[in-house]
C-alpha positions in Angstrom: -29.3 -8.3 -13.8 -29.6 -4.8 -12.5 -26.4 -2.7 -12.6 -25.3 -1.4 -9.1 -25.1 2.4 -8.9 -21.7 3.5 -7.6 -21.7 5.8 -4.6 -18.3 7.2 -5.3 -15.6 7.5 -8.0 -13.4 4.7 -6.5 -16.3 2.3 -6.6 -17.1 3.4 -10.2 -13.4 2.8 -11.2 -13.5 -0.7 -9.7 -16.7 -1.4 -11.7 -14.9 -0.3 -14.8 -11.9 -2.5 -14.0 -14.1 -5.5 -13.6 -16.0 -4.9 -16.9 -14.1 -2.4 -19.1 -16.0 -3.4 -22.2 -19.3 -2.5 -20.7 -18.2 1.0 -19.8 -15.4 2.1 -22.2 -15.4 -0.6 -24.9 -11.9 -1.9 -24.3 -9.0 -1.8 -21.8 -7.6 1.7 -22.6 -6.2 4.3 -20.2 -7.2 7.1 -22.6 -10.8 5.9 -22.8 -10.9 5.5 -19.0 -9.7 9.1 -18.5 -12.2 10.3 -21.1 -15.0 8.4 -19.3 -13.9 9.9 -15.9 -13.9 13.5 -17.4 -17.3 12.9 -18.8 -18.6 11.6 -15.5 -17.3 14.6 -13.7 -18.8 17.0 -16.3 -22.2 15.3 -16.1 -22.2 15.6 -12.3 -21.4 19.3 -12.5 -24.1 19.9 -15.2 -26.7 18.2 -13.0 -25.5 20.2 -9.9 -24.8 16.9 -8.2 -22.3 16.3 -5.5 -20.0 13.4 -6.2 -17.3 12.0 -4.0 -14.1 12.7 -6.0 -11.7 13.7 -3.2 -10.0 10.4 -3.1 -9.5 10.4 -6.8 -7.9 13.9 -6.6 -5.7 12.6 -3.7 -4.7 9.6 -5.9 -3.7 12.0 -8.7 -1.5 14.0 -6.4 0.0 10.7 -5.0 0.7 9.4 -8.5 2.4 12.7 -9.5 4.7 12.6 -6.4 5.5 8.9 -6.9 6.5 9.4 -10.5 8.0 12.8 -10.0 5.7 14.3 -12.6 6.6 18.0 -13.0 5.9 18.4 -16.7 2.7 20.0 -18.0 1.3 16.6 -19.2 -1.4 14.6 -17.8 -0.5 11.6 -15.6 -2.2 9.2 -18.0 0.1 10.3 -20.7 3.0 9.8 -18.3 1.9 6.2 -17.4 1.6 5.3 -21.0 5.3 6.0 -21.5 6.2 3.1 -19.2 4.3 0.4 -21.1 3.8 -1.0 -24.6 0.1 -0.3 -25.2 -3.2 1.0 -23.9 -4.2 -2.3 -22.2 -1.0 -2.4 -20.2 -1.4 1.3 -19.3 -4.9 0.5 -18.0 -3.5 -2.3 -15.9 -0.7 -0.1 -14.6 -3.3 2.6 -13.6 -5.2 0.0 -11.5 -2.1 -1.4 -9.9 -1.2 2.1 -8.8 -4.7 2.9 -7.7 -4.8 -0.2 -5.5 -1.4 0.6 -4.1 -2.6 4.1 -3.2 -5.8 2.8 -1.5 -3.8 0.2 0.5 -1.1 2.8 1.5 -3.9 5.1 2.7 -5.9 2.5 4.4 -8.9 3.0 2.1 -11.0 0.0 1.6 -11.0 -1.3 -2.0 -14.7 -1.6 -3.0 -15.9 -5.1 -3.7 -17.9 -4.9 -6.9 -19.7 -7.6 -8.7 
């Protein structure tokens, strides 16, 4: 089976949600964030444009929702609310989907 190439960061995130083991080894918010950082860096190094605006908007939305004012990353903040990395991963996706619905952004259907 040929892997579908995502056309934006939200689609890529949904692909990772569906098969985290394929992309990051296990359900882990820290690994997910590292993957995203690597993806952004690779796109910059290749001088490629990548659709990241919705992801940045999500980060701002999340910071407002959780009143994050500290100089920590939002992923570190989410981990404080749960017991482990797997739950933090699930919480991230719950919040991402809430953000998409609230902003009338279609949740990509990935297979």
